[in-house]
C-alpha positions as a printed NumPy array, in Angstrom:
array([[-7.586, -4.265,  9.971],
       [-5.542, -7.27 ,  8.749],
       [-4.232, -5.011,  5.971],
       [-2.839, -2.64 ,  8.618],
       [-1.028, -5.527, 10.309],
       [ 0.486, -6.657,  6.999],
       [ 1.759, -3.164,  6.206],
       [ 3.175, -2.88 ,  9.738],
       [ 5.059, -6.17 ,  9.303],
       [ 6.414, -5.015,  5.924],
       [ 7.519, -1.679,  7.416],
       [ 9.137, -3.446, 10.359],
       [10.958, -5.899,  8.091],
       [12.144, -3.161,  5.742],
       [13.441, -1.038,  8.622],
       [15.115, -4.036, 10.213],
       [16.794, -5.079,  6.96 ],
       [18.189, -1.561,  6.441],
       [19.527, -1.553,  9.998],
       [21.098, -4.993,  9.487],
       [22.61 , -3.827,  6.203],
       [24.192, -0.875,  8.011],
       [25.63 , -3.189, 10.661],
       [27.047, -5.531,  8.001],
       [28.693, -2.562,  6.285],
       [30.728, -1.999,  9.431],
       [28.5  ,  0.346, 11.421],
       [29.106, -0.957, 14.937],
       [27.437,  1.873, 16.843],
       [24.148,  0.537, 18.235],
       [22.651,  4.037, 18.409],
       [23.324,  4.632, 14.712],
       [21.65 ,  1.318, 13.862],
       [18.672,  2.142, 16.103],
       [18.321,  5.601, 14.584],
       [18.378,  4.167, 11.044],
       [15.647,  1.726, 12.087],
       [13.554,  4.437, 13.759],
       [13.857,  6.978, 10.941],
       [13.06 ,  4.39 ,  8.265],
       [10.038,  3.164, 10.217],
       [ 8.803,  6.728, 10.802],
       [ 9.193,  7.667,  7.114],
       [ 7.281,  4.532,  6.061],
       [ 4.546,  5.294,  8.583],
       [ 4.15 ,  8.892,  7.39 ],
       [ 4.167,  7.785,  3.74 ],
       [ 1.429,  5.221,  4.383],
       [-0.64 ,  7.767,  6.31 ],
       [-0.424, 10.23 ,  3.417],
       [-1.358,  7.551,  0.877],
       [-4.507,  6.513,  2.775]])
């Protein structure tokens, strides 16, 4: 169970950093930033589920 929490934190941090990178590159639209975050998180989640 702790391993699941660690992977969740890593996924969350990775998604958040990509979203922040997009905002620093001049993407001011909050919905675009949220969609980048959501898609990245979903892809990470699916990838981890397949790997298990």
